N, C-alpha and C positions, 0 to 999 in steps of 0.2 A: 263153162269149163268144169262144172260139177262132176265129180267122179273120174276125171281124167288125171292120170299121173303126170307130174312135171317132167318125169324122165321118159315119157312116151314120145320119142322123137318123131315118129311118123304123124302122130296127132298134132304135134306142135308145128311141123312143116306144113301140114294141111291147113291149119288155122291161119298161118302166115300167108299162104298162097291165095287165100280168099281175099279179094280186094275190098277195102272198106268203102262203103257207099254213104254219101252225104244224106242226112235225114231231111234236109231242106230242099235240095235241088235234084238229088238222085244221081249225081255224077260221082266219079271215083275221087276219093280224097287223096291228095298227094302229101306224103310225109317228107319233110326236109330237115336237115340239121342246121340250126341257127347258132351263131356265136354272139355273145354279148360283148360290149366294149371291154369288159373285165376279163374276157377269155372263157367265160362259162358257157358250156354247151347245153343246148336244149332242143327237143324235138318239136317241130311245129307241123300242124296239119292244115294244109291249105285247100280251101274250096269256097266258092261263092262269097268271098270277102270275110270269112270267119277266121 
């Protein structure tokens, strides 16, 4: 992201549209929202048991 402006909407949309690939198995990484028992939200990335 060096040199790209945070306000460059098209560049941000393009980087979001590129799917993340697992470095171990090469499959697409699924991002899910997880809630803890205390109600705190966190993003989890699921792939090959990680």
